[in-house]
C-alpha positions as CSV (number, residue, x, y, z in Angstrom):
1,X,42.0,172.2,189.1
2,X,40.1,175.6,190.5
3,X,39.2,178.7,189.3
4,X,40.2,181.0,191.7
5,X,40.9,185.2,191.7
6,X,43.8,186.7,191.8
7,X,44.2,190.5,192.5
8,X,41.2,190.8,190.6
9,X,42.0,188.5,187.9
10,X,40.0,185.5,187.4
11,X,42.8,182.1,186.6
12,X,42.5,178.2,186.9
13,X,45.2,177.6,189.2
14,X,46.3,173.4,188.4
15,X,46.0,171.4,191.2
16,X,49.0,169.4,191.2
17,X,51.5,168.0,193.2
18,X,54.6,170.3,192.9
19,X,57.0,171.9,195.2
20,X,56.0,175.2,196.2
21,X,58.3,177.3,194.1
22,X,56.4,176.4,191.0
23,X,53.7,178.8,190.0
24,X,51.8,177.9,187.0
25,X,48.1,179.4,185.8
26,X,45.8,179.3,182.3
27,X,43.9,182.6,182.4
28,X,40.5,182.5,181.1
29,X,38.4,184.9,178.9
30,X,37.4,187.1,181.7
31,X,38.3,190.6,183.7
32,X,39.6,191.8,180.2
33,X,39.6,195.2,178.2
34,X,38.8,193.7,174.8
35,X,35.6,194.4,173.0
36,X,33.0,192.4,171.3
37,X,33.6,190.1,169.9
38,X,36.5,188.8,171.2
39,X,35.7,190.6,174.7
40,X,37.5,189.8,177.4
41,X,41.0,189.3,178.6
42,X,42.3,188.5,174.8
43,X,46.3,188.0,174.9
44,X,47.2,187.7,171.6
45,X,48.2,190.2,169.2
46,X,47.6,187.8,166.1
47,X,44.1,188.2,166.1
48,X,41.5,191.0,164.9
49,X,41.7,192.5,168.4
50,X,42.6,196.3,169.5
51,X,46.6,196.4,169.8
52,X,46.2,198.9,172.7
53,X,43.5,196.4,174.5
54,X,45.6,193.3,174.5
55,X,48.7,195.5,175.6
56,X,46.3,196.4,178.8
57,X,45.7,192.7,178.4
58,X,48.9,191.8,178.7
59,X,49.8,194.6,181.5
60,X,46.7,193.7,183.9
61,X,48.1,190.0,184.0
62,X,51.5,190.9,184.5
63,X,50.0,193.0,187.8
64,X,47.5,190.4,189.0
65,X,49.6,187.7,189.0
66,X,52.8,189.6,190.2
67,X,55.2,187.9,187.4
68,X,58.8,188.2,188.0
69,X,59.1,189.3,184.1
70,X,56.8,189.3,181.2
71,X,55.9,185.6,180.0
72,X,58.6,184.9,177.3
73,X,55.9,184.8,173.9
74,X,57.0,182.7,171.3
75,X,55.0,182.8,167.4
76,X,53.6,179.4,167.9
77,X,53.0,177.7,164.0
78,X,51.8,174.2,165.1
79,X,55.4,172.9,164.1
80,X,57.6,170.8,167.1
81,X,60.1,173.6,167.7
82,X,61.3,174.0,171.1
83,X,63.0,176.9,172.5
84,X,65.4,177.2,175.7
85,X,63.9,180.7,177.1
86,X,67.2,181.9,178.3
87,X,68.2,181.9,174.6
88,X,65.5,184.2,173.4
89,X,66.3,187.1,172.2
90,X,63.3,187.7,170.1
91,X,60.0,186.1,169.7
92,X,60.6,183.2,167.4
93,X,58.5,180.6,165.8
94,X,58.2,177.5,167.8
95,X,55.7,175.9,170.1
96,X,57.1,174.5,173.4
97,X,59.2,176.9,175.7
98,X,61.4,175.5,178.7
99,X,63.9,176.5,180.9
100,X,65.9,176.3,184.1
101,X,66.3,179.6,185.0
102,X,64.6,180.6,187.8
103,X,61.8,184.2,187.2
104,X,61.7,182.9,183.8
105,X,57.9,182.7,182.6
106,X,57.0,180.2,179.8
107,X,54.1,181.0,178.0
108,X,52.2,180.2,175.4
109,X,48.4,181.2,173.8
110,X,45.3,178.5,172.5
111,X,41.9,178.7,172.2
112,X,40.9,175.0,171.7
113,X,44.9,173.3,171.1
114,X,46.3,171.7,174.3
115,X,48.6,173.6,176.4
116,X,50.6,171.1,178.1
117,X,52.9,172.4,181.1
118,X,56.5,170.5,182.9
119,X,58.2,170.5,186.1
120,X,59.7,167.6,188.2
121,X,59.5,166.9,191.5
122,X,62.5,168.7,192.6
123,X,61.1,172.0,190.8
124,X,64.3,172.3,188.8
125,X,62.6,173.1,185.4
126,X,59.6,174.3,183.8
127,X,57.9,174.3,180.4
128,X,54.9,175.0,178.5
129,X,53.9,173.0,175.0
130,X,50.8,174.0,172.6
131,X,50.4,170.6,171.2
132,X,47.6,170.6,168.9
133,X,46.6,167.4,166.8
134,X,49.8,168.1,164.3
135,X,52.2,169.1,166.9
136,X,51.0,166.0,169.1
137,X,51.4,163.7,165.5
138,X,54.4,164.7,164.9
139,X,56.0,165.1,168.2
140,X,56.1,168.6,170.0
141,X,56.1,166.7,173.3
142,X,58.6,164.3,172.8
143,X,60.9,167.1,171.3
144,X,59.8,169.1,174.6
145,X,60.6,166.8,177.2
146,X,63.7,165.2,175.1
147,X,65.0,169.2,175.3
148,X,64.3,169.2,179.0
149,X,67.4,167.4,179.9
150,X,66.2,167.7,183.9
151,X,63.7,165.0,182.4
152,X,63.2,162.0,184.2
153,X,60.8,159.7,185.8
154,X,60.2,162.6,188.4
155,X,58.5,164.7,185.6
156,X,54.9,166.2,186.4
157,X,52.4,167.2,183.5
158,X,49.3,169.0,183.7
159,X,46.8,169.0,180.8
160,X,45.6,172.6,181.3
161,X,41.9,173.2,179.1
162,X,41.6,172.0,175.8
163,X,38.8,171.3,173.4
164,X,36.9,168.0,174.8
165,X,36.4,164.8,172.6
166,X,32.8,165.7,172.3
167,X,33.5,168.8,170.0
168,X,37.1,167.9,168.5
169,X,35.6,166.4,165.1
170,X,38.4,165.5,162.7
171,X,38.0,163.8,159.4
172,X,39.5,160.6,158.5
173,X,43.2,161.5,157.5
174,X,43.5,162.6,161.4
175,X,42.9,159.3,162.7
176,X,44.6,157.5,160.4
177,X,47.7,159.5,160.7
178,X,47.7,158.5,164.3
179,X,47.1,154.8,163.6
180,X,50.1,154.7,161.1
181,X,52.2,155.9,164.2
182,X,50.8,153.2,167.0
183,X,47.6,151.4,166.0
184,X,46.9,152.0,170.2
185,X,46.0,155.5,169.0
186,X,42.9,153.4,168.3
187,X,41.2,154.4,171.7
188,X,41.4,158.1,171.0
189,X,39.0,158.7,168.5
190,X,35.3,158.0,168.6
191,X,33.1,157.9,165.7
192,X,31.0,161.0,164.9
193,X,27.2,161.7,163.7
194,X,29.0,161.7,159.9
195,X,30.6,158.8,158.0
196,X,33.9,158.6,157.9
197,X,34.6,161.4,160.8
198,X,35.9,161.0,164.1
199,X,35.9,162.5,167.8
200,X,39.3,163.2,169.0
201,X,40.6,163.6,172.5
202,X,43.9,165.1,172.9
203,X,43.7,164.9,176.3
204,X,44.0,160.9,175.9
205,X,46.5,161.6,172.9
206,X,49.0,163.3,175.1
207,X,48.4,161.0,178.1
208,X,49.6,158.3,176.1
209,X,52.5,160.1,174.4
210,X,54.1,160.9,178.4
211,X,53.7,158.1,179.3
212,X,55.4,156.3,176.4
213,X,58.3,158.5,177.1
214,X,58.3,157.7,180.4
215,X,56.2,159.4,183.0
216,X,54.4,158.0,185.3
217,X,50.5,157.8,184.6
218,X,49.3,159.2,188.7
219,X,51.7,162.4,187.6
220,X,49.6,163.8,185.1
221,X,46.8,165.7,185.6
222,X,44.2,167.6,184.8
223,X,42.7,167.2,181.2
224,X,38.9,168.6,182.8
225,X,37.7,171.2,181.1
226,X,36.4,172.4,177.8
227,X,37.2,175.3,176.3
228,X,34.5,175.2,172.9
229,X,31.8,174.3,175.7
230,X,32.2,176.6,177.9
231,X,32.0,180.3,175.6
232,X,31.7,182.0,179.1
233,X,35.0,181.2,180.6
234,X,37.1,180.3,177.1
235,X,37.9,181.9,174.1
236,X,37.5,179.1,171.6
237,X,38.6,178.8,167.3
238,X,36.6,176.1,166.4
239,X,33.5,177.6,168.2
240,X,34.2,181.6,167.1
241,X,36.4,181.3,164.3
242,X,38.4,184.6,163.7
243,X,36.2,186.0,166.3
244,X,38.1,184.1,168.8
245,X,41.2,185.3,171.1
246,X,43.5,183.4,173.1
247,X,44.1,182.7,176.3
248,X,47.3,181.7,177.9
249,X,49.1,179.1,180.0
250,X,51.9,180.0,182.0
251,X,54.3,178.5,184.5
252,X,57.7,179.7,186.5
253,X,60.1,179.1,188.9
254,X,59.5,181.8,191.6
255,X,62.5,181.5,193.4
């Protein structure tokens, strides 16, 4: 994963092995028009930011990355709902989106939750997933992989910037819920300084779910940033609360 500047806009480009026509990026908070405390490239209309600034930020994203169309945004609710981008006529509730149609831009917004993007070795589909702990627990990854009918053992995943384990403390009920679904999730939690609390590793949980569904471990990339620990680079809801914007993760087939 590397940070590069494209037409004046700093973005993160996945370091993964995919066909050349697969384009994917994660934004940072750098390079936008929003004012403090949500200063930078906030791309969410749902936060306490000036709407005109968000629209300008989205336009800058379009121009800098030379997107073939406006991103297909969804209204994220920590659900397990997956949408086919080709069937979307308006913004719908859901937490994953996929397409087999070239030049449709799948996009999700995050500020600590885990963005996951998918394609395969042939580059015949793309998908973007918003995976918080609730979505991971309840099956957003499994639902998305099931919906992507081109999914096979050549599927490739990239885990985009999210909160790291050292910054993501959860209560005992979260660990218990994962342990009830599969005791092997014990390895994804470590004790925190507070009694009966734990640090959860979203990246490790996602990797386990992806490999359990059939992905090869060597086809899972990323998982090496922490949104919470990088205030100059990323928005973080756990760090900043309502004063947090959202960064975007986007993927499309440029054909």
